[in-house]
PDB file of N, CA, C, O and CB in Angstrom:
ATOM      1  N   MET A   1      72.270 105.107  90.454  1.00  0.00           N
ATOM      2  CA  MET A   1      73.291 104.223  89.987  1.00  0.00           C
ATOM      3  C   MET A   1      74.569 105.034  89.718  1.00  0.00           C
ATOM      4  O   MET A   1      74.516 106.113  89.127  1.00  0.00           O
ATOM      5  CB  MET A   1      72.820 103.469  88.726  1.00  0.00           C
ATOM      6  N   ALA A   2      75.698 104.506  90.153  1.00  0.00           N
ATOM      7  CA  ALA A   2      76.990 105.182  89.982  1.00  0.00           C
ATOM      8  C   ALA A   2      77.463 105.065  88.545  1.00  0.00           C
ATOM      9  O   ALA A   2      77.321 104.018  87.913  1.00  0.00           O
ATOM     10  CB  ALA A   2      78.045 104.594  90.937  1.00  0.00           C
ATOM     11  N   ASP A   3      78.026 106.149  88.040  1.00  0.00           N
ATOM     12  CA  ASP A   3      78.540 106.169  86.674  1.00  0.00           C
ATOM     13  C   ASP A   3      80.018 105.877  86.602  1.00  0.00           C
ATOM     14  O   ASP A   3      80.490 105.346  85.597  1.00  0.00           O
ATOM     15  CB  ASP A   3      78.266 107.494  86.042  1.00  0.00           C
ATOM     16  N   ILE A   4      80.767 106.209  87.646  1.00  0.00           N
ATOM     17  CA  ILE A   4      82.193 105.957  87.697  1.00  0.00           C
ATOM     18  C   ILE A   4      82.585 105.406  89.041  1.00  0.00           C
ATOM     19  O   ILE A   4      81.880 105.614  90.029  1.00  0.00           O
ATOM     20  CB  ILE A   4      82.973 107.218  87.400  1.00  0.00           C
ATOM     21  N   THR A   5      83.712 104.698  89.096  1.00  0.00           N
ATOM     22  CA  THR A   5      84.180 104.103  90.312  1.00  0.00           C
ATOM     23  C   THR A   5      85.655 104.481  90.564  1.00  0.00           C
ATOM     24  O   THR A   5      86.526 104.226  89.733  1.00  0.00           O
ATOM     25  CB  THR A   5      84.005 102.584  90.251  1.00  0.00           C
ATOM     26  N   TYR A   6      85.900 105.079  91.702  1.00  0.00           N
ATOM     27  CA  TYR A   6      87.247 105.299  92.158  1.00  0.00           C
ATOM     28  C   TYR A   6      87.658 104.124  93.009  1.00  0.00           C
ATOM     29  O   TYR A   6      86.904 103.721  93.895  1.00  0.00           O
ATOM     30  CB  TYR A   6      87.368 106.619  92.933  1.00  0.00           C
ATOM     31  N   GLN A   7      88.842 103.550  92.768  1.00  0.00           N
ATOM     32  CA  GLN A   7      89.335 102.475  93.604  1.00  0.00           C
ATOM     33  C   GLN A   7      90.543 102.928  94.385  1.00  0.00           C
ATOM     34  O   GLN A   7      91.361 103.695  93.877  1.00  0.00           O
ATOM     35  CB  GLN A   7      89.671 101.254  92.769  1.00  0.00           C
ATOM     36  N   VAL A   8      90.669 102.462  95.625  1.00  0.00           N
ATOM     37  CA  VAL A   8      91.837 102.763  96.411  1.00  0.00           C
ATOM     38  C   VAL A   8      92.667 101.489  96.393  1.00  0.00           C
ATOM     39  O   VAL A   8      92.196 100.433  96.815  1.00  0.00           O
ATOM     40  CB  VAL A   8      91.471 103.230  97.879  1.00  0.00           C
ATOM     41  N   VAL A   9      93.924 101.584  95.897  1.00  0.00           N
ATOM     42  CA  VAL A   9      94.753 100.426  95.649  1.00  0.00           C
ATOM     43  C   VAL A   9      96.162 100.644  96.155  1.00  0.00           C
ATOM     44  O   VAL A   9      96.626 101.782  96.228  1.00  0.00           O
ATOM     45  CB  VAL A   9      94.773 100.097  94.179  1.00  0.00           C
ATOM     46  N   PRO A  10      96.859  99.551  96.510  1.00  0.00           N
ATOM     47  CA  PRO A  10      98.297  99.674  96.875  1.00  0.00           C
ATOM     48  C   PRO A  10      99.084 100.204  95.663  1.00  0.00           C
ATOM     49  O   PRO A  10      98.822  99.809  94.526  1.00  0.00           O
ATOM     50  CB  PRO A  10      98.889  98.275  97.351  1.00  0.00           C
ATOM     51  N   HIS A  11     100.060 101.110  95.921  1.00  0.00           N
ATOM     52  CA  HIS A  11     100.823 101.696  94.841  1.00  0.00           C
ATOM     53  C   HIS A  11     102.152 102.270  95.370  1.00  0.00           C
ATOM     54  O   HIS A  11     102.142 103.077  96.300  1.00  0.00           O
ATOM     55  CB  HIS A  11      99.995 102.790  94.140  1.00  0.00           C
ATOM     56  N   ASP A  12     103.270 101.872  94.801  1.00  0.00           N
ATOM     57  CA  ASP A  12     104.593 102.415  95.173  1.00  0.00           C
ATOM     58  C   ASP A  12     104.830 102.505  96.680  1.00  0.00           C
ATOM     59  O   ASP A  12     105.164 103.573  97.193  1.00  0.00           O
ATOM     60  CB  ASP A  12     104.760 103.784  94.575  1.00  0.00           C
ATOM     61  N   ASN A  13     104.659 101.403  97.379  1.00  0.00           N
ATOM     62  CA  ASN A  13     104.870 101.335  98.820  1.00  0.00           C
ATOM     63  C   ASN A  13     103.920 102.228  99.633  1.00  0.00           C
ATOM     64  O   ASN A  13     104.232 102.640 100.750  1.00  0.00           O
ATOM     65  CB  ASN A  13     106.287 101.711  99.127  1.00  0.00           C
ATOM     66  N   GLY A  14     102.799 102.503  99.062  1.00  0.00           N
ATOM     67  CA  GLY A  14     101.763 103.291  99.726  1.00  0.00           C
ATOM     68  C   GLY A  14     100.424 102.981  99.105  1.00  0.00           C
ATOM     69  O   GLY A  14     100.163 101.842  98.718  1.00  0.00           O
ATOM     70  N   TRP A  15      99.571 103.984  99.006  1.00  0.00           N
ATOM     71  CA  TRP A  15      98.213 103.806  98.471  1.00  0.00           C
ATOM     72  C   TRP A  15      97.912 104.945  97.484  1.00  0.00           C
ATOM     73  O   TRP A  15      98.436 106.053  97.604  1.00  0.00           O
ATOM     74  CB  TRP A  15      97.147 103.777  99.634  1.00  0.00           C
ATOM     75  N   ALA A  16      97.064 104.638  96.520  1.00  0.00           N
ATOM     76  CA  ALA A  16      96.631 105.645  95.551  1.00  0.00           C
ATOM     77  C   ALA A  16      95.165 105.378  95.257  1.00  0.00           C
ATOM     78  O   ALA A  16      94.643 104.298  95.532  1.00  0.00           O
ATOM     79  CB  ALA A  16      97.500 105.609  94.232  1.00  0.00           C
ATOM     80  N   TYR A  17      94.505 106.400  94.684  1.00  0.00           N
ATOM     81  CA  TYR A  17      93.181 106.122  94.129  1.00  0.00           C
ATOM     82  C   TYR A  17      93.304 106.045  92.629  1.00  0.00           C
ATOM     83  O   TYR A  17      94.156 106.690  92.017  1.00  0.00           O
ATOM     84  CB  TYR A  17      92.143 107.203  94.547  1.00  0.00           C
ATOM     85  N   LYS A  18      92.440 105.246  92.053  1.00  0.00           N
ATOM     86  CA  LYS A  18      92.529 104.889  90.630  1.00  0.00           C
ATOM     87  C   LYS A  18      91.159 105.133  89.985  1.00  0.00           C
ATOM     88  O   LYS A  18      90.125 104.761  90.539  1.00  0.00           O
ATOM     89  CB  LYS A  18      92.985 103.385  90.444  1.00  0.00           C
ATOM     90  N   LEU A  19      91.170 105.763  88.806  1.00  0.00           N
ATOM     91  CA  LEU A  19      89.959 105.925  88.024  1.00  0.00           C
ATOM     92  C   LEU A  19      90.295 105.429  86.648  1.00  0.00           C
ATOM     93  O   LEU A  19      91.093 106.032  85.930  1.00  0.00           O
ATOM     94  CB  LEU A  19      89.446 107.410  88.006  1.00  0.00           C
ATOM     95  N   GLY A  20      89.684 104.330  86.285  1.00  0.00           N
ATOM     96  CA  GLY A  20      90.054 103.665  85.041  1.00  0.00           C
ATOM     97  C   GLY A  20      91.470 103.142  85.151  1.00  0.00           C
ATOM     98  O   GLY A  20      91.794 102.406  86.083  1.00  0.00           O
ATOM     99  N   ASP A  21      92.326 103.522  84.192  1.00  0.00           N
ATOM    100  CA  ASP A  21      93.732 103.143  84.245  1.00  0.00           C
ATOM    101  C   ASP A  21      94.636 104.213  84.825  1.00  0.00           C
ATOM    102  O   ASP A  21      95.856 104.047  84.822  1.00  0.00           O
ATOM    103  CB  ASP A  21      94.202 102.795  82.885  1.00  0.00           C
ATOM    104  N   THR A  22      94.079 105.299  85.320  1.00  0.00           N
ATOM    105  CA  THR A  22      94.846 106.421  85.827  1.00  0.00           C
ATOM    106  C   THR A  22      94.971 106.367  87.342  1.00  0.00           C
ATOM    107  O   THR A  22      93.967 106.265  88.049  1.00  0.00           O
ATOM    108  CB  THR A  22      94.207 107.728  85.400  1.00  0.00           C
ATOM    109  N   LEU A  23      96.212 106.436  87.847  1.00  0.00           N
ATOM    110  CA  LEU A  23      96.488 106.436  89.289  1.00  0.00           C
ATOM    111  C   LEU A  23      96.810 107.840  89.764  1.00  0.00           C
ATOM    112  O   LEU A  23      97.409 108.639  89.044  1.00  0.00           O
ATOM    113  CB  LEU A  23      97.650 105.483  89.625  1.00  0.00           C
ATOM    114  N   SER A  24      96.405 108.121  90.984  1.00  0.00           N
ATOM    115  CA  SER A  24      96.744 109.374  91.611  1.00  0.00           C
ATOM    116  C   SER A  24      98.219 109.292  92.098  1.00  0.00           C
ATOM    117  O   SER A  24      98.918 108.308  91.857  1.00  0.00           O
ATOM    118  CB  SER A  24      95.754 109.686  92.798  1.00  0.00           C
ATOM    119  N   GLU A  25      98.645 110.338  92.772  1.00  0.00           N
ATOM    120  CA  GLU A  25      99.931 110.271  93.449  1.00  0.00           C
ATOM    121  C   GLU A  25      99.823 109.254  94.590  1.00  0.00           C
ATOM    122  O   GLU A  25      98.722 108.831  94.942  1.00  0.00           O
ATOM    123  CB  GLU A  25     100.364 111.683  93.983  1.00  0.00           C
ATOM    124  N   THR A  26     100.952 108.866  95.160  1.00  0.00           N
ATOM    125  CA  THR A  26     100.978 107.886  96.262  1.00  0.00           C
ATOM    126  C   THR A  26     100.781 108.595  97.584  1.00  0.00           C
ATOM    127  O   THR A  26     101.354 109.655  97.837  1.00  0.00           O
ATOM    128  CB  THR A  26     102.309 107.092  96.275  1.00  0.00           C
ATOM    129  N   TYR A  27      99.949 107.980  98.429  1.00  0.00           N
ATOM    130  CA  TYR A  27      99.727 108.476  99.782  1.00  0.00           C
ATOM    131  C   TYR A  27     100.194 107.448 100.782  1.00  0.00           C
ATOM    132  O   TYR A  27     100.245 106.259 100.466  1.00  0.00           O
ATOM    133  CB  TYR A  27      98.250 108.816 100.013  1.00  0.00           C
ATOM    134  N   ALA A  28     100.536 107.875 101.981  1.00  0.00           N
ATOM    135  CA  ALA A  28     101.104 106.983 102.984  1.00  0.00           C
ATOM    136  C   ALA A  28     100.104 105.908 103.477  1.00  0.00           C
ATOM    137  O   ALA A  28     100.487 104.777 103.776  1.00  0.00           O
ATOM    138  CB  ALA A  28     101.596 107.806 104.162  1.00  0.00           C
ATOM    139  N   THR A  29      98.848 106.286 103.551  1.00  0.00           N
ATOM    140  CA  THR A  29      97.829 105.338 104.087  1.00  0.00           C
ATOM    141  C   THR A  29      96.636 105.239 103.155  1.00  0.00           C
ATOM    142  O   THR A  29      96.385 106.132 102.346  1.00  0.00           O
ATOM    143  CB  THR A  29      97.348 105.779 105.497  1.00  0.00           C
ATOM    144  N   ALA A  30      95.912 104.149 103.279  1.00  0.00           N
ATOM    145  CA  ALA A  30      94.674 103.986 102.517  1.00  0.00           C
ATOM    146  C   ALA A  30      93.667 105.064 102.923  1.00  0.00           C
ATOM    147  O   ALA A  30      92.936 105.576 102.075  1.00  0.00           O
ATOM    148  CB  ALA A  30      94.075 102.572 102.739  1.00  0.00           C
ATOM    149  N   ASP A  31      93.623 105.413 104.221  1.00  0.00           N
ATOM    150  CA  ASP A  31      92.673 106.451 104.647  1.00  0.00           C
ATOM    151  C   ASP A  31      92.984 107.796 104.002  1.00  0.00           C
ATOM    152  O   ASP A  31      92.066 108.543 103.663  1.00  0.00           O
ATOM    153  CB  ASP A  31      92.690 106.593 106.169  1.00  0.00           C
ATOM    154  N   GLU A  32      94.240 108.111 103.832  1.00  0.00           N
ATOM    155  CA  GLU A  32      94.611 109.370 103.171  1.00  0.00           C
ATOM    156  C   GLU A  32      94.201 109.335 101.701  1.00  0.00           C
ATOM    157  O   GLU A  32      93.720 110.335 101.167  1.00  0.00           O
ATOM    158  CB  GLU A  32      96.136 109.630 103.296  1.00  0.00           C
ATOM    159  N   ALA A  33      94.387 108.186 101.044  1.00  0.00           N
ATOM    160  CA  ALA A  33      93.978 108.062  99.626  1.00  0.00           C
ATOM    161  C   ALA A  33      92.462 108.169  99.510  1.00  0.00           C
ATOM    162  O   ALA A  33      91.960 108.743  98.544  1.00  0.00           O
ATOM    163  CB  ALA A  33      94.469 106.709  99.019  1.00  0.00           C
ATOM    164  N   ILE A  34      91.723 107.624 100.479  1.00  0.00           N
ATOM    165  CA  ILE A  34      90.245 107.731 100.461  1.00  0.00           C
ATOM    166  C   ILE A  34      89.838 109.192 100.560  1.00  0.00           C
ATOM    167  O   ILE A  34      88.950 109.631  99.829  1.00  0.00           O
ATOM    168  CB  ILE A  34      89.603 106.913 101.630  1.00  0.00           C
ATOM    169  N   ILE A  35      90.448 109.932 101.422  1.00  0.00           N
ATOM    170  CA  ILE A  35      90.127 111.365 101.588  1.00  0.00           C
ATOM    171  C   ILE A  35      90.340 112.116 100.275  1.00  0.00           C
ATOM    172  O   ILE A  35      89.511 112.939  99.887  1.00  0.00           O
ATOM    173  CB  ILE A  35      90.997 111.998 102.711  1.00  0.00           C
ATOM    174  N   HIS A  36      91.449 111.833  99.595  1.00  0.00           N
ATOM    175  CA  HIS A  36      91.760 112.515  98.336  1.00  0.00           C
ATOM    176  C   HIS A  36      90.833 112.030  97.218  1.00  0.00           C
ATOM    177  O   HIS A  36      90.473 112.817  96.343  1.00  0.00           O
ATOM    178  CB  HIS A  36      93.238 112.282  97.945  1.00  0.00           C
ATOM    179  N   ALA A  37      90.439 110.751  97.227  1.00  0.00           N
ATOM    180  CA  ALA A  37      89.490 110.241  96.217  1.00  0.00           C
ATOM    181  C   ALA A  37      88.112 110.908  96.402  1.00  0.00           C
ATOM    182  O   ALA A  37      87.441 111.252  95.430  1.00  0.00           O
ATOM    183  CB  ALA A  37      89.357 108.677  96.322  1.00  0.00           C
ATOM    184  N   LYS A  38      87.709 111.082  97.679  1.00  0.00           N
ATOM    185  CA  LYS A  38      86.438 111.762  97.919  1.00  0.00           C
ATOM    186  C   LYS A  38      86.460 113.186  97.428  1.00  0.00           C
ATOM    187  O   LYS A  38      85.485 113.680  96.862  1.00  0.00           O
ATOM    188  CB  LYS A  38      86.097 111.738  99.384  1.00  0.00           C
ATOM    189  N   ASP A  39      87.598 113.853  97.653  1.00  0.00           N
ATOM    190  CA  ASP A  39      87.750 115.230  97.184  1.00  0.00           C
ATOM    191  C   ASP A  39      87.648 115.294  95.642  1.00  0.00           C
ATOM    192  O   ASP A  39      86.932 116.125  95.082  1.00  0.00           O
ATOM    193  CB  ASP A  39      89.113 115.813  97.664  1.00  0.00           C
ATOM    194  N   ALA A  40      88.385 114.392  94.986  1.00  0.00           N
ATOM    195  CA  ALA A  40      88.357 114.346  93.504  1.00  0.00           C
ATOM    196  C   ALA A  40      86.948 114.062  93.034  1.00  0.00           C
ATOM    197  O   ALA A  40      86.486 114.716  92.099  1.00  0.00           O
ATOM    198  CB  ALA A  40      89.336 113.265  92.948  1.00  0.00           C
ATOM    199  N   ALA A  41      86.251 113.130  93.626  1.00  0.00           N
ATOM    200  CA  ALA A  41      84.895 112.775  93.203  1.00  0.00           C
ATOM    201  C   ALA A  41      83.930 113.955  93.406  1.00  0.00           C
ATOM    202  O   ALA A  41      83.015 114.153  92.607  1.00  0.00           O
ATOM    203  CB  ALA A  41      84.399 111.538  93.985  1.00  0.00           C
ATOM    204  N   SER A  42      84.137 114.730  94.469  1.00  0.00           N
ATOM    205  CA  SER A  42      83.224 115.850  94.727  1.00  0.00           C
ATOM    206  C   SER A  42      83.340 116.898  93.650  1.00  0.00           C
ATOM    207  O   SER A  42      82.404 117.672  93.449  1.00  0.00           O
ATOM    208  CB  SER A  42      83.502 116.475  96.088  1.00  0.00           C
ATOM    209  N   ARG A  43      84.469 116.952  92.944  1.00  0.00           N
ATOM    210  CA  ARG A  43      84.649 117.925  91.874  1.00  0.00           C
ATOM    211  C   ARG A  43      84.437 117.352  90.503  1.00  0.00           C
ATOM    212  O   ARG A  43      84.515 118.080  89.514  1.00  0.00           O
ATOM    213  CB  ARG A  43      86.000 118.513  91.947  1.00  0.00           C
ATOM    214  N   GLN A  44      84.172 116.066  90.412  1.00  0.00           N
ATOM    215  CA  GLN A  44      83.941 115.370  89.143  1.00  0.00           C
ATOM    216  C   GLN A  44      82.608 115.775  88.541  1.00  0.00           C
ATOM    217  O   GLN A  44      81.597 115.788  89.244  1.00  0.00           O
ATOM    218  CB  GLN A  44      83.987 113.848  89.343  1.00  0.00           C
ATOM    219  N   LYS A  45      82.583 116.105  87.266  1.00  0.00           N
ATOM    220  CA  LYS A  45      81.352 116.484  86.604  1.00  0.00           C
ATOM    221  C   LYS A  45      80.896 115.369  85.724  1.00  0.00           C
ATOM    222  O   LYS A  45      81.490 115.116  84.676  1.00  0.00           O
ATOM    223  CB  LYS A  45      81.523 117.758  85.803  1.00  0.00           C
ATOM    224  N   ILE A  46      79.833 114.683  86.136  1.00  0.00           N
ATOM    225  CA  ILE A  46      79.333 113.530  85.351  1.00  0.00           C
ATOM    226  C   ILE A  46      77.821 113.641  85.201  1.00  0.00           C
ATOM    227  O   ILE A  46      77.122 112.632  85.296  1.00  0.00           O
ATOM    228  CB  ILE A  46      79.714 112.169  86.034  1.00  0.00           C
ATOM    229  N   GLY A  47      77.317 114.812  84.976  1.00  0.00           N
ATOM    230  CA  GLY A  47      75.890 115.002  84.766  1.00  0.00           C
ATOM    231  C   GLY A  47      75.113 114.760  86.024  1.00  0.00           C
ATOM    232  O   GLY A  47      75.428 115.324  87.072  1.00  0.00           O
ATOM    233  N   ASP A  48      74.090 113.920  85.936  1.00  0.00           N
ATOM    234  CA  ASP A  48      73.228 113.666  87.107  1.00  0.00           C
ATOM    235  C   ASP A  48      73.675 112.474  87.908  1.00  0.00           C
ATOM    236  O   ASP A  48      73.005 112.119  88.878  1.00  0.00           O
ATOM    237  CB  ASP A  48      71.802 113.457  86.674  1.00  0.00           C
ATOM    238  N   GLY A  49      74.764 111.841  87.558  1.00  0.00           N
ATOM    239  CA  GLY A  49      75.208 110.647  88.250  1.00  0.00           C
ATOM    240  C   GLY A  49      76.051 110.945  89.480  1.00  0.00           C
ATOM    241  O   GLY A  49      76.367 112.098  89.774  1.00  0.00           O
ATOM    242  N   ASP A  50      76.395 109.916  90.168  1.00  0.00           N
ATOM    243  CA  ASP A  50      77.313 110.009  91.333  1.00  0.00           C
ATOM    244  C   ASP A  50      78.474 109.066  91.080  1.00  0.00           C
ATOM    245  O   ASP A  50      78.439 108.241  90.167  1.00  0.00           O
ATOM    246  CB  ASP A  50      76.581 109.648  92.699  1.00  0.00           C
ATOM    247  N   ALA A  51      79.493 109.202  91.895  1.00  0.00           N
ATOM    248  CA  ALA A  51      80.670 108.324  91.803  1.00  0.00           C
ATOM    249  C   ALA A  51      80.559 107.257  92.903  1.00  0.00           C
ATOM    250  O   ALA A  51      79.799 107.370  93.865  1.00  0.00           O
ATOM    251  CB  ALA A  51      82.018 109.151  91.944  1.00  0.00           C
ATOM    252  N   LEU A  52      81.367 106.224  92.690  1.00  0.00           N
ATOM    253  CA  LEU A  52      81.413 105.138  93.654  1.00  0.00           C
ATOM    254  C   LEU A  52      82.848 105.016  94.090  1.00  0.00           C
ATOM    255  O   LEU A  52      83.747 105.055  93.250  1.00  0.00           O
ATOM    256  CB  LEU A  52      80.871 103.793  93.062  1.00  0.00           C
ATOM    257  N   LEU A  53      83.099 104.868  95.388  1.00  0.00           N
ATOM    258  CA  LEU A  53      84.430 104.644  95.950  1.00  0.00           C
ATOM    259  C   LEU A  53      84.536 103.185  96.352  1.00  0.00           C
ATOM    260  O   LEU A  53      83.705 102.693  97.115  1.00  0.00           O
ATOM    261  CB  LEU A  53      84.703 105.583  97.171  1.00  0.00           C
ATOM    262  N   ALA A  54      85.540 102.490  95.854  1.00  0.00           N
ATOM    263  CA  ALA A  54      85.820 101.113  96.229  1.00  0.00           C
ATOM    264  C   ALA A  54      87.132 101.066  96.947  1.00  0.00           C
ATOM    265  O   ALA A  54      88.127 101.585  96.440  1.00  0.00           O
ATOM    266  CB  ALA A  54      85.835 100.188  95.008  1.00  0.00           C
ATOM    267  N   TYR A  55      87.174 100.454  98.127  1.00  0.00           N
ATOM    268  CA  TYR A  55      88.417 100.363  98.877  1.00  0.00           C
ATOM    269  C   TYR A  55      88.501  98.981  99.536  1.00  0.00           C
ATOM    270  O   TYR A  55      87.472  98.349  99.773  1.00  0.00           O
ATOM    271  CB  TYR A  55      88.508 101.498  99.942  1.00  0.00           C
ATOM    272  N   PRO A  56      89.728  98.503  99.837  1.00  0.00           N
ATOM    273  CA  PRO A  56      89.849  97.164 100.407  1.00  0.00           C
ATOM    274  C   PRO A  56      89.102  97.063 101.749  1.00  0.00           C
ATOM    275  O   PRO A  56      89.195  97.956 102.591  1.00  0.00           O
ATOM    276  CB  PRO A  56      91.336  96.800 100.595  1.00  0.00           C
ATOM    277  N   ALA A  57      88.371  95.975 101.927  1.00  0.00           N
ATOM    278  CA  ALA A  57      87.664  95.764 103.187  1.00  0.00           C
ATOM    279  C   ALA A  57      88.665  95.627 104.315  1.00  0.00           C
ATOM    280  O   ALA A  57      89.751  95.083 104.111  1.00  0.00           O
ATOM    281  CB  ALA A  57      86.759  94.519 103.113  1.00  0.00           C
ATOM    282  N   PRO A  58      88.316  96.122 105.532  1.00  0.00           N
ATOM    283  CA  PRO A  58      89.271  96.016 106.654  1.00  0.00           C
ATOM    284  C   PRO A  58      89.752  94.588 106.971  1.00  0.00           C
ATOM    285  O   PRO A  58      90.865  94.393 107.462  1.00  0.00           O
ATOM    286  CB  PRO A  58      88.639  96.589 107.884  1.00  0.00           C
ATOM    287  N   ASP A  59      88.911  93.613 106.688  1.00  0.00           N
ATOM    288  CA  ASP A  59      89.324  92.218 106.967  1.00  0.00           C
ATOM    289  C   ASP A  59      90.191  91.649 105.872  1.00  0.00           C
ATOM    290  O   ASP A  59      90.627  90.502 105.966  1.00  0.00           O
ATOM    291  CB  ASP A  59      88.108  91.329 107.150  1.00  0.00           C
ATOM    292  N   GLY A  60      90.462  92.450 104.797  1.00  0.00           N
ATOM    293  CA  GLY A  60      91.311  91.997 103.723  1.00  0.00           C
ATOM    294  C   GLY A  60      90.614  91.123 102.688  1.00  0.00           C
ATOM    295  O   GLY A  60      91.247  90.653 101.743  1.00  0.00           O
ATOM    296  N   ARG A  61      89.338  90.907 102.859  1.00  0.00           N
ATOM    297  CA  ARG A  61      88.559  90.062 101.959  1.00  0.00           C
ATOM    298  C   ARG A  61      87.644  90.913 101.059  1.00  0.00           C
ATOM    299  O   ARG A  61      86.584  91.365 101.491  1.00  0.00           O
ATOM    300  CB  ARG A  61      87.723  89.051 102.771  1.00  0.00           C
ATOM    301  N   GLY A  62      88.054  91.114  99.850  1.00  0.00           N
ATOM    302  CA  GLY A  62      87.187  91.851  98.909  1.00  0.00           C
ATOM    303  C   GLY A  62      87.204  93.361  99.093  1.00  0.00           C
ATOM    304  O   GLY A  62      88.150  93.944  99.624  1.00  0.00           O
ATOM    305  N   TRP A  63      86.117  93.964  98.632  1.00  0.00           N
ATOM    306  CA  TRP A  63      86.013  95.407  98.581  1.00  0.00           C
ATOM    307  C   TRP A  63      84.786  95.892  99.371  1.00  0.00           C
ATOM    308  O   TRP A  63      83.803  95.171  99.538  1.00  0.00           O
ATOM    309  CB  TRP A  63      85.939  95.879  97.123  1.00  0.00           C
ATOM    310  N   GLU A  64      84.883  97.129  99.842  1.00  0.00           N
ATOM    311  CA  GLU A  64      83.750  97.824 100.401  1.00  0.00           C
ATOM    312  C   GLU A  64      83.470  99.019  99.472  1.00  0.00           C
ATOM    313  O   GLU A  64      84.388  99.559  98.854  1.00  0.00           O
ATOM    314  CB  GLU A  64      84.023  98.276 101.896  1.00  0.00           C
ATOM    315  N   PHE A  65      82.221  99.417  99.383  1.00  0.00           N
ATOM    316  CA  PHE A  65      81.816 100.474  98.426  1.00  0.00           C
ATOM    317  C   PHE A  65      81.080 101.584  99.155  1.00  0.00           C
ATOM    318  O   PHE A  65      80.346 101.343 100.114  1.00  0.00           O
ATOM    319  CB  PHE A  65      80.916  99.892  97.297  1.00  0.00           C
ATOM    320  N   GLN A  66      81.292 102.801  98.682  1.00  0.00           N
ATOM    321  CA  GLN A  66      80.594 103.985  99.255  1.00  0.00           C
ATOM    322  C   GLN A  66      80.224 104.888  98.093  1.00  0.00           C
ATOM    323  O   GLN A  66      81.077 105.226  97.272  1.00  0.00           O
ATOM    324  CB  GLN A  66      81.500 104.766 100.321  1.00  0.00           C
ATOM    325  N   GLU A  67      78.976 105.275  98.018  1.00  0.00           N
ATOM    326  CA  GLU A  67      78.575 106.270  97.009  1.00  0.00           C
ATOM    327  C   GLU A  67      79.069 107.633  97.412  1.00  0.00           C
ATOM    328  O   GLU A  67      79.061 108.013  98.583  1.00  0.00           O
ATOM    329  CB  GLU A  67      77.046 106.293  96.822  1.00  0.00           C
ATOM    330  N   LEU A  68      79.506 108.368  96.382  1.00  0.00           N
ATOM    331  CA  LEU A  68      80.019 109.745  96.598  1.00  0.00           C
ATOM    332  C   LEU A  68      79.250 110.700  95.698  1.00  0.00           C
ATOM    333  O   LEU A  68      79.036 110.434  94.515  1.00  0.00           O
ATOM    334  CB  LEU A  68      81.570 109.838  96.305  1.00  0.00           C
ATOM    335  N   GLU A  69      78.844 111.807  96.282  1.00  0.00           N
ATOM    336  CA  GLU A  69      78.161 112.799  95.467  1.00  0.00           C
ATOM    337  C   GLU A  69      79.164 113.564  94.602  1.00  0.00           C
ATOM    338  O   GLU A  69      80.307 113.789  94.999  1.00  0.00           O
ATOM    339  CB  GLU A  69      77.367 113.769  96.355  1.00  0.00           C
ATOM    340  N   THR A  70      78.713 113.952  93.429  1.00  0.00           N
ATOM    341  CA  THR A  70      79.580 114.693  92.490  1.00  0.00           C
ATOM    342  C   THR A  70      78.986 116.079  92.270  1.00  0.00           C
ATOM    343  O   THR A  70      77.875 116.378  92.708  1.00  0.00           O
ATOM    344  CB  THR A  70      79.731 113.928  91.119  1.00  0.00           C
ATOM    345  N   ASP A  71      79.751 116.911  91.586  1.00  0.00           N
ATOM    346  CA  ASP A  71      79.318 118.281  91.282  1.00  0.00           C
ATOM    347  C   ASP A  71      78.298 118.227  90.129  1.00  0.00           C
ATOM    348  O   ASP A  71      78.638 117.843  89.010  1.00  0.00           O
ATOM    349  CB  ASP A  71      80.554 119.199  90.904  1.00  0.00           C
ATOM    350  N   LYS A  72      77.050 118.615  90.417  1.00  0.00           N
ATOM    351  CA  LYS A  72      76.014 118.623  89.399  1.00  0.00           C
ATOM    352  C   LYS A  72      75.590 120.037  89.065  1.00  0.00           C
ATOM    353  O   LYS A  72      74.497 120.268  88.547  1.00  0.00           O
ATOM    354  CB  LYS A  72      74.817 117.812  89.852  1.00  0.00           C
ATOM    355  N   SER A  73      76.484 120.997  89.372  1.00  0.00           N
ATOM    356  CA  SER A  73      76.124 122.418  89.225  1.00  0.00           C
ATOM    357  C   SER A  73      76.093 122.883  87.781  1.00  0.00           C
ATOM    358  O   SER A  73      75.489 123.907  87.464  1.00  0.00           O
ATOM    359  CB  SER A  73      77.092 123.273  89.995  1.00  0.00           C
ATOM    360  N   GLY A  74      76.745 122.130  86.910  1.00  0.00           N
ATOM    361  CA  GLY A  74      76.819 122.568  85.512  1.00  0.00           C
ATOM    362  C   GLY A  74      77.921 123.574  85.256  1.00  0.00           C
ATOM    363  O   GLY A  74      78.101 124.017  84.122  1.00  0.00           O
ATOM    364  N   SER A  75      78.669 123.946  86.302  1.00  0.00           N
ATOM    365  CA  SER A  75      79.735 124.856  86.148  1.00  0.00           C
ATOM    366  C   SER A  75      80.920 124.164  85.445  1.00  0.00           C
ATOM    367  O   SER A  75      81.005 122.936  85.426  1.00  0.00           O
ATOM    368  CB  SER A  75      80.135 125.416  87.500  1.00  0.00           C
ATOM    369  N   ARG A  76      81.824 124.962  84.873  1.00  0.00           N
ATOM    370  CA  ARG A  76      82.974 124.388  84.178  1.00  0.00           C
ATOM    371  C   ARG A  76      84.237 125.044  84.694  1.00  0.00           C
ATOM    372  O   ARG A  76      84.245 126.217  85.068  1.00  0.00           O
ATOM    373  CB  ARG A  76      82.852 124.565  82.641  1.00  0.00           C
ATOM    374  N   LEU A  77      85.307 124.259  84.706  1.00  0.00           N
ATOM    375  CA  LEU A  77      86.599 124.811  85.173  1.00  0.00           C
ATOM    376  C   LEU A  77      87.361 125.327  83.969  1.00  0.00           C
ATOM    377  O   LEU A  77      88.473 125.835  84.114  1.00  0.00           O
ATOM    378  CB  LEU A  77      87.449 123.732  85.945  1.00  0.00           C
TER     379      LEU A  77
END
């Protein structure tokens, strides 16, 4: 079960990923925002859980979801 969800949303004439109420910088395309959200999730430390990526469905109806693995190494930055 996913513990956190990153959303890819329209933002400032582009796209950003969002975690809770916090938005990333703006990217030119949704695909670019997805790449950066995956990178952020891979470094996220949330114990034994994984992250979930939510992005607009290609047909414009609703959301698609993808589970993302997170860092479970126990290391700290």
